[in-house]
C-alpha positions in Angstrom: 130.0 124.5 70.1 133.1 125.1 72.2 131.6 128.2 74.0 128.7 126.1 75.2 131.1 123.4 76.4 133.2 125.8 78.3 130.3 127.5 80.0 128.7 124.2 81.0 131.6 123.2 83.2 130.6 123.0 86.8 132.3 125.5 89.2 132.9 125.0 92.9 130.8 127.1 95.3 132.5 130.4 95.6 134.8 129.5 92.8 135.6 131.6 89.8 133.2 131.5 86.8 134.2 131.2 83.2 134.4 134.2 80.9 134.8 133.4 77.2 136.5 136.2 75.2 135.8 135.9 71.4 137.9 138.3 69.3 137.2 139.2 65.7 139.2 141.4 63.4 136.5 143.9 62.5 133.6 145.7 64.3 131.2 144.3 61.7 132.2 140.8 62.7 131.8 141.7 66.4 128.2 142.5 65.8 127.6 139.4 63.6 129.3 136.9 65.9 127.6 138.2 69.0 124.3 137.7 67.3 125.2 134.1 66.3 126.3 133.3 69.8 123.2 134.8 71.3 121.1 132.7 68.9 122.9 129.4 69.6 123.4 129.6 73.3 121.6 130.9 76.4 124.8 132.8 77.4 124.8 136.4 78.4 126.7 138.0 75.5 128.2 141.4 75.4 129.6 143.0 72.2 132.2 145.7 72.8 133.0 148.0 69.9 135.8 150.6 70.3 133.7 153.7 69.6 131.3 152.7 72.4 133.8 151.6 75.0 136.8 153.9 74.5 135.9 156.2 77.3 134.6 153.7 79.9 136.1 153.9 83.3 137.5 150.7 85.1 134.3 150.4 87.1 132.2 150.2 84.0 134.4 147.5 82.5 134.2 145.5 85.7 130.4 145.7 85.8 130.0 144.8 82.1 132.4 141.8 82.5 130.6 140.7 85.6 127.3 140.7 83.7 128.6 138.6 80.8 129.4 135.0 80.1 130.8 135.8 76.6 132.5 139.0 75.4 132.9 139.6 71.7 135.3 142.4 70.7 138.2 143.2 68.5 141.7 142.3 69.8 142.5 146.0 70.2 139.4 146.6 72.4 140.4 143.6 74.5 143.9 144.9 74.9 142.5 148.3 76.0 140.3 146.5 78.6 143.3 144.6 80.0 145.4 147.8 80.1 142.7 149.7 81.9 143.2 147.8 85.1 
């Protein structure tokens, strides 16, 4: 699995860690794919769905991303995250 391969790459001490962003076209697939990734890896997976994250502040996004190895969301949610700062 590509996600497992990316996350297994060694990082330098103090170096940046990998964050895998997996986008799907629908919220139903966000939930489904997040479950599959959780079942197939030991990665910390976060599923972001628009109705849940629309009103998060930048600090909340930063904390959620810091606590994740893999983020599963729709392309629009990811665009909103990028635009939030």
